[in-house]
Each structure stands twice: as structure tokens, then as C-alpha cells.
N, C-alpha and C positions, 0 to 999 in steps of 0.2 A: 533640405530633406536628404534623400539618398544621393550620394555622390556629389554633394555640393562642393564646388571648387574644382571640378574635374575628376576624372577617373584616375586616382592614384592609389597605390597600395595601402598607405596609411588610412585614407578615406574608406577604402574597401573593408579593411579590418575593423574600423570604428563602426561602420554600418552593420557588418556581420555581428559584431558584439552587441550592438543595440537591438537587433532583431532577436538574438539569443536571449538577452535579458528580458525582453518582452514576452517571449514564449515561456521562459522559466517562470516569470511572474504570473502569467495566465494559468499555467499548470498548477502552481502552488495555490492560486486563488480558487481554482476548482476543487483541489484537494481539501483545503481548509473549509471552504463553504459546504462541501458535501459532509464533512465531519461535523461541522457546526449544526447543520440542519437535521442530521440524523440523531443528534443527542437528545435524550429525554431527561437528563439531569440538569439541564440549563433552562432557566425561565425564558419566556418570550422577550422580556425586557432586556435581559443580558444578551440575547441573540441580536436584538436590534442594535445594541451598543457595539457589539463586535462587527456587525455589518457596516455601521457608520465609520468605525475605525478603519475597516478594510477599504472603504471607498475614499475617505479623506486622506489617510496616510497609507497608501497601498503597500509599499515594501515594509515599512515599520510595523504596520498592522499584522501582516503575514508573519514576520519574524517574531513579533510579540506573542501571537497565537501559538506558533510552533514552540517557543521557549516555555510558555506557561502551560500548554496543553499537550505537548509532544508525547509524554509518557502515556497519557490517557488515550491519545490517538492511536498509538501502537497497540495498546491493550484492546481497544475497540475493534481495530482492524483484525487482530488475531481472533477475537471472539466471532467476528462476522465471517472470517474465512473458515473457522471451525464449523459454524452453523451451516454454511454453504456446502462444505465437505460432507457433513452428516446428512443434509438433505439430498445431496447427489448420491450418496451411498444407499439411502433408502429408496430412491427412484430406480437406481440401477440394480438393486437387489444384492448389495454387498453383504457378505456374511463373514465375520471375523473367524468363525470356526472353519469355514471352507478355505479361507486364506491360510490359516495355520496348518490345516491338513495338506495343502499344496506345498507349503514350506517344509513340512516333515517328509513328504515324498522326495522333494529336491535334495534334502539333506541325506536321506537314505540312499538315493541314487549317486551321491557324491558330486552333484552339480554345484552345490554351495558348501562352504565350510561351516564349521560350528559357530564361528564368530559372526559370519554373515547371517546365519540362521537366527542367532540370538538378537542381532541388531534389527533384522526385518520383522521378527516376531514382536519385539517391543514396539516397533512402529505400527504394526497392525493392531495391537491391543490398545494403543492410544485412542 
């Protein structure tokens, strides 16, 4: 187990690396599982197959999922983040018109440059 053969520096490095790899695998497993179970475009049978692959071949299963579904994961994460941002703006009372008015006042006061104004305005309008 840990520190088998005495407390030596190479054993310490090997044990630290082992713990790091386990934590990395666990984090990736949670990420992949959460993406898999949030998907509505995958049938229940395919989800079961992915879960079996993730359990039987843990590292290979995770890497296979990331390789085959990575782009879709990123798109779903972006869509989820946009939805959360829009929900938060609605709860907080965010108004794009108010923010643009504030930016115009900052530009008129000389606090921000025209380039910053254009960049921030484009971000608000998104």
C-alpha cells in the first residue's frame, strides 16, 4: 500500500502520483457521468452501455467518452452556462439597456476608451 518498503523519496513520489491519478479519474468520472445523465439525446440503453464501460474499463471508458463526445460536452456546457446566466440576469433584474446607458456615461466621462466601450457593449448585447 502506501510507503511499502520504507519511507523513501521514490516511494513517496509513486504514492503521490497514485493518489493524483485516482483523484483525476474520480473527477473525470463525475464530469462524464453528469454529462451522460443530463443528455436527452441518448437513449437509456446507450446510457447503460456507457455506464458499464465506465465501470469495467474506467480509464479507457472515460477517455473514449471524452474523445467521442468531447465536442458535444463543450457545447452542452456552454448552453447550460448561458441558461444559468440568463436565469440569474432575470432574477437580479439585469437590463441590457441600463448597462448600455452606464457604458455611455463612462465613455462620455472619459473613464473608458472607445475600444473598451465597443468591447463591453458587444459583451452586454450577447
